[in-house]
Each structure stands twice: as C-alpha cells, then as structure tokens.
N, C-alpha and C positions, 0 to 999 in steps of 0.2 A: 384939085378934087376936094370937095367940102368934106369936112370931118363927120363922122358917123354920129348919129344922134343915140345917146345912151338909152338903153332898154328901161322901160318903166318898171319899178319894183312890183313884185306880187302883191295883190291885195291882201290885207290882214283879215284873218278869219275872225268873225264876230265871237266874243267870249261866250261860253256856255252859260246857260241859265243858272244864276247863283254863284257863278265863279267870279272870285276877286272880291266879293262882298264879304264883309266881316259878319260873323255869326251874331244874331241879336242877343244882347244880354238877357238872361233870364228875368222875368217880372217877379218881383218879391211877392209873396202871398200875403194877403191881408189877414189881419187878426181875426176877422169873422171866418175866414176860410180855415184858419188854423183850429179855432175853437170848434167849428162845425165838425171837422175830422176828429178831434178829441172827444166831443160829446158823444159822437156816434160809436166809437170804439171803446169808450170807458165802461159801459156796463159789462161787456163781455170779457175784457181782460184790463183791469185797472192798472196794473203795473206796466204793460206794454203801452197802454195809451199815455201814461204819465212819462214814460221814457221818450216817446215820440213827441210829446208836447215840449219836453226839455230841449230835444235836438232842434225843434222849430224855432224856440225862443232863445237858442245859443246859451243855454244854461250848462255849463260843463261840470261833470262829475258830481250829479246831485246825490248819489249813493254814498260818496267818500267825503265830499266837500259839505260841512254841516251848514255853512252859510247858504250855499246854492240849494241845499236840500230843503232849508227852511223857505226860501224864495219860491222853489217849485211847489211846495206844499200849500203855500198862500195862494198862488195862482190857481192850483187845481181846486182847493176849497171854494175860491170865488167863482170859478166857472161852473162848479157842480151846484153851487147855491143858486146862480142865475137860471140854470136849467130847472131845478126843482121849484123855483119861485114862478116859473112860467114866463120869464123874460125873453125877448126875441134875441137873435144873434147880434143885432146892432146895439142893444142894451147890454148884453153880455161883454161885447168888445168894449163898451164904455167903462163898464165896472172893472174889466182888466186894466184899462188905463188908469182908472182911480186907484186900484190895488198897487200898481206900479209906483205912482206917485207917493202913496203912503210909505212904500219901503224907501223911497228916495229920502222923505222926510226923516224916517227912522235912522237913516245912515248918516244924516247931516247933523253934526255936532252943535250947530248954531240954532237948530229947530228945537222947540219945546213941545210939550203937550198941547198947549193952547195953539200954537202955530198949526200943529197937525189937524186939530179939530177945526180951526178956521178955514184951512185949505179944503178939508173934506166937505164942510157945509157950502163953500163957494162952488165946488165942482158939482154938487147936486142941484144947488139953487139955480145954476145957469142951465141946467137941463131940465128944469120944471116946466111941465105943459099941462093943458086940461086933458089931453089924451095921450096914450102911449103909442107914439109914432116917431119914426126916423130917430131911434135911440134916445127918445126923450122918456121922462118918467112923471107919472101923476104923483099927487100929494100922498096916496096911499102907497104907492111904489117906493117913494122916498122914505116913508116910515118903515117899511120892510128892510130896505137896504141899510138905513141907519141903525136898526136893531142888529143886523148881522155884523156889520163892521164894528159896532159897540162891543159886541161879545167876542169877536175874533181877532180884533185889532187893538182897540183902545183899552180894553180891559188888561191887555198885555204889552202896552206901549213900551214900558221900561225894559221888558225882556227883549222886545224887537230892537230897541235902541242899543242895549247892551251887546246884542248879538252882531248887529250890522256896524257898530262904531268902533269896537274894540277887536284887536287882533288876539285870537285865542292861542294859547301855548299848546303846541303839539308835541307829544311824546311818542317816539317810535321805538318798538321793541322787536328785536329779532328773536325768533323761536326756532331752536334747532330740534327736529324731531329725529331720534335715534331709532333704528329698526334692527332687530336681530336677523342676522343673515347666515346661512350655513358657511362653515369653514370650507376653504378650497381643498380639493382633493391632493393628497401627497404625490410626489413624483413616483413614477412606476418603478425606477430603480431602488427606491426606498421601501417597496412594498414587502410583505412577508414572503418568504419561499415556503414551499410545502412543509419542509422539514422544520423550519422556524415556526410555522403556524402550529403544526403538531406539538411542538415543544411548549409553545405558549398555552395551548389548550390544556396540556398536561399539568403545567405550573398553576394555571387558574384552578384545575380541579384539586390539586394538592392543597392549595390555599383555602378552597372552599371546604374541603374535609377537615383541615386543621381548624378552621374557625367553627365549624359544627362541633368538632371534639371539645374544643374550648367551651363552648356554650353548654354542652352536655355535662362537662366536668363542674362548671360553675353552678348548673341546676342541681347536680348531685350533692356538691358541697353544701349548698343552700338547704337542701333537704335533710341532709345529715345533722346540719346545725339546728334546724328547726326540730327534729326528733330528740336531739340531745337536751335541748332547752325544755322540751315538753317532758322527758324523763326527769330531768332536774327539778321542775315544778311538782311533778307527781311524788317524787321522793320527799321533797320539803314538806308537801302537804301530808304525807304519810306519818313523817317524823313528828309534825306538830299535832297530829290527831292522837299519836301513841303518847306524846307528853301530856296532852290533855287527859287521856285516859288514865295514865299513870298517876297523876295528881288528884284524880277523883277517887275518893274512898269508897270501896264496895259496901253496898247496904245489906246485900243478902249473901248467902253461902255460895250461891251460883256465881255471883258477880266476883266473889273472893277467889273462886277456883279459876274462872276465866282469867282474872288478872294475873294470877300465878303463872298460868299457862303461858300468857303473853310475855310475861317478863322472862320466862325460861326460854322461850323461842327467840326472843330478842337476844339474850346472851349467846345462845348457841349460833344464831346467825352472825353475831359479831365475831365469834371464835372462828367460824368456818371462813368468813370473809378474810380475817387476818391470815389464816392458814393458806387459803388460795393464793393470796397476795404473795405470800413468802415463796411458795412453789413457782409462781409466774416469774418472780424475780430470779429465782435459781435457773429456771429454763432459759431465760433471756441471757443470762450470764453465760451458760453453756453454749448457747447458740453463737454468741459474740465471739467465744473462744474458737469454735469450730470454724467460723468464717475467717478468723485471723490465721488459723493454721493452713487453710485452703489457699489464701493468697500468698503464702510463703513459697 
C-alpha cells in the first residue's frame, strides 16, 4: 500500500496594510519653516516664540546658560531684522546661516576680526543678484544687511569672541530661607487642670497688682522728691531775698520800720523753729521708749 501524501500546509494570511513596515523617520523641518512659525508668533508673545525657536534649534537652557542665551538673542535679533527689512523667508533663512557662521568664527580662537569680515563679505557677495529672488540680495539689500551686522556683531566682535572662546567661572550659592512657625502644642497630660489654672490666674493677678503698687510707689516718691526740691529752692530764694534786703540800708522812716519788723519776725521764726525741733525730738524719744516697753 503506497504511503499517504502529507497534507499541504495552510496558506499564510497576507500581512495587514502597514504591518511589518518600520515607521518613517520624521522629516526635519527646514529653517524657513522654523522662522515662519517664529515670526508669526513673535508679535503676540515674544517670550514664548523665543522659547519655541530655542527648542527647534536645540539651544538648551537659554535662560540659565549665558552663552546659549546670547546665541538665541543673536538669532532672534537677526530674524526680526529680516522681517522688518521686508526680506523673504528664503533671505531670512540665509541670514540665519550667516549669523550661525559668524558665531562659529567668534568661537574659533584662530580666527581674527579680519577673517570674520572676509567671511561675511564672501557670504554676501556670492548671493548678490540684480533682483531679490531665491534667497538672493540686491546691492541695496547687501548695504542694509552690512549696516545691521556692523552695528550688532562687528562692533562687539571682541565681546562675542571673549564670551564664546572662554569658559566663564560659575559661582553657586545656596540660600536658606528660615520661616517662623508656631510651636507644637504640649501633651495633654502636661496641660493645666482647673485648680492649677485658677491658681495660675491668682498668681498672675497678684503679680500684676504688686507691679502696679510698685509703680505707684515710685511715682509717689518721685512726686515727693520733686516737691521737696521745689520747697528747698523756694526757701533758698527767700533767704537770698531777705539777705539782700538786710544789706540794703533803709532810706526813709517807713523802710526803717519795715526792716526792723522783718528782722524781729526772722528772729522769732528762728526761735520758734528751734523750740519746735526740740519738742519734736523729745516726742520721738518718748515714742521710741514706749515702743521698746511694748515689745518687752
């Protein structure tokens, strides 16, 4: 009996449309397209437009990297100049290439100012034409472009060269900001009981009253001292006045009588003051003796 013929394999299904094919690589955008988007967005929001241009041109951290910031500013300045001068997108793209070449010259330590000027002139001369078409420039256009780069690049060539050829020292400082925050609440077991709280209020009130009494006592003592000084000054002034009157000789009979009366009163006052002082001393002695007897 002849052997059986093996069954044919099932037919393979055709691949689905697009399956198995690699995704096409994105087509890089042209400089004209990038500049067109930038110039369209720049009047409305210049900062956002500059940030988008930096992302398209792979310029990293233009706000913190000073060198990349200067690069972005130079490209933005060139693009805005091309728009304001009425140049086409093709001409603006070529001026962007010229600006890129100038920054490369500034970064090359072997290149001099004369080399940069020669390269700039060659870049424009090779694009000279009778009419402005296909990214070319007329003689008047070249004159306008030359004036712009002379004022914005060549006038500051040494500054560009120093910035793009020398690594700048960077100093970083850390700043610590301290904020006042409320203290954490104490533990509940350590809180005041009602009795302790009442006792604390009583102590605080006693301390407040004691402080008020001390201030009042100080004010009273100050007032008494001021009154004593005032009386002493008045007494001294009275004595000086009486002495002046005593030295002055009376000129009439009335003045002589008044002078005699004053002298008599002065003597009597002195006698009374001495008598009252002696009596006061005796009374103080008797009081001290009585207080000593009461303590025994």
